[in-house]
C-alpha positions as CSV (number, residue, x, y, z in Angstrom):
1,X,-38.3,98.9,-160.1
2,X,-35.4,99.3,-157.7
3,X,-33.6,95.9,-157.8
4,X,-31.0,96.7,-155.3
5,X,-30.2,93.9,-152.7
6,X,-30.7,96.6,-149.9
7,X,-34.1,97.3,-151.0
8,X,-35.1,93.6,-151.0
9,X,-33.3,93.0,-147.7
10,X,-35.4,95.9,-146.1
11,X,-38.6,93.7,-146.9
12,X,-37.1,90.6,-145.7
13,X,-36.2,91.8,-142.4
14,X,-39.2,94.0,-141.8
15,X,-41.5,92.7,-139.1
16,X,-44.9,91.6,-140.1
17,X,-46.3,92.3,-136.4
18,X,-45.3,95.9,-137.0
19,X,-47.0,96.3,-140.6
20,X,-50.1,94.4,-139.6
21,X,-51.6,97.1,-137.3
22,X,-51.2,99.4,-140.2
23,X,-53.0,97.2,-142.6
24,X,-55.9,96.9,-139.9
25,X,-56.1,100.6,-139.7
26,X,-56.1,101.4,-143.2
27,X,-58.9,98.9,-143.9
28,X,-61.0,99.8,-140.8
29,X,-60.6,103.6,-141.8
30,X,-62.4,102.7,-145.0
31,X,-65.2,100.7,-143.3
32,X,-63.8,97.1,-143.8
33,X,-63.4,94.7,-141.0
34,X,-60.6,92.7,-139.5
35,X,-62.5,89.6,-140.5
36,X,-62.1,90.8,-144.1
37,X,-58.5,91.5,-143.7
38,X,-57.9,88.1,-142.2
39,X,-59.9,86.6,-145.0
40,X,-57.6,88.4,-147.7
41,X,-54.5,87.2,-145.9
42,X,-55.6,83.7,-145.5
43,X,-56.4,83.6,-149.2
44,X,-52.8,84.7,-150.0
45,X,-51.0,82.7,-147.5
46,X,-53.1,79.9,-146.2
47,X,-52.8,81.2,-142.6
48,X,-55.9,80.9,-140.5
49,X,-56.7,83.2,-137.6
50,X,-54.9,81.2,-135.0
51,X,-51.5,80.6,-137.2
52,X,-51.8,84.5,-137.9
53,X,-52.0,85.5,-134.4
54,X,-49.3,83.1,-133.5
55,X,-47.0,84.7,-136.2
56,X,-47.8,88.3,-134.9
57,X,-47.1,87.1,-131.5
58,X,-43.6,85.7,-132.5
59,X,-43.0,88.9,-134.2
60,X,-41.8,87.3,-137.4
61,X,-40.2,89.1,-140.1
62,X,-41.7,88.9,-143.8
63,X,-39.0,86.4,-144.8
64,X,-40.1,84.1,-142.3
65,X,-43.8,84.9,-142.7
66,X,-43.6,84.1,-146.4
67,X,-41.3,81.0,-145.8
68,X,-44.2,79.5,-143.6
69,X,-47.0,80.6,-146.1
70,X,-48.7,78.3,-148.7
71,X,-49.1,81.0,-151.4
72,X,-52.3,80.8,-153.2
73,X,-51.7,79.2,-156.7
74,X,-53.8,82.4,-158.1
75,X,-51.6,84.8,-156.6
76,X,-50.0,85.4,-160.1
77,X,-53.3,87.1,-161.1
78,X,-52.6,90.0,-158.8
79,X,-51.6,92.8,-161.0
80,X,-51.4,96.5,-161.1
81,X,-49.3,99.2,-159.3
82,X,-48.7,99.4,-155.6
83,X,-46.4,102.3,-154.3
84,X,-45.2,103.1,-157.8
85,X,-44.2,99.5,-158.7
86,X,-45.9,97.0,-161.2
87,X,-46.3,94.1,-159.0
88,X,-46.1,91.4,-161.8
89,X,-42.8,93.1,-163.0
90,X,-41.1,92.7,-159.4
91,X,-38.0,90.4,-159.8
92,X,-37.3,89.4,-156.2
93,X,-39.7,86.7,-155.1
94,X,-40.1,87.7,-151.5
95,X,-40.5,91.5,-152.3
96,X,-43.1,90.5,-154.8
97,X,-45.1,88.5,-152.2
98,X,-44.9,91.4,-149.9
99,X,-46.4,93.7,-152.6
100,X,-48.9,91.2,-153.5
101,X,-50.1,91.5,-149.8
102,X,-50.1,95.3,-149.9
103,X,-51.9,95.2,-153.3
104,X,-54.7,93.2,-151.7
105,X,-55.0,95.4,-148.6
106,X,-55.0,98.4,-150.7
107,X,-58.1,96.8,-153.0
108,X,-59.8,95.8,-149.7
109,X,-59.5,99.5,-148.3
110,X,-60.6,101.0,-151.7
111,X,-63.7,98.9,-151.4
112,X,-63.3,96.5,-154.0
113,X,-65.7,93.5,-153.9
114,X,-64.1,90.5,-152.1
115,X,-64.8,88.0,-155.0
116,X,-62.6,90.3,-157.1
117,X,-59.9,90.7,-154.4
118,X,-59.7,86.9,-154.0
119,X,-59.6,86.6,-157.8
120,X,-62.8,84.9,-158.3
121,X,-63.0,82.3,-155.9
């Protein structure tokens, strides 16, 4: 894992509002829905649709996004490789949370069953 401060700061400053359309496009291209994407995001962060839309409108960065989140207590069950990195081995807490979200979106796009994506709830 590239543990440089520059790498981690890049995630902190990245706009969630700019990344969100890419998440949506990725899942819709694979036959999944916006509602399913929002369900996954809500499971991880606790954000309902209204709060999520507000954060997008405010153009918050990932640091602010996850500062306001109530991370799911089962998020530690998210494991595996995303973009060449094992999410469970990422040292920076914010970078790990961003990669958790990336991993969940990836699982949704790959057609994984929702109960498995949401770690059995």
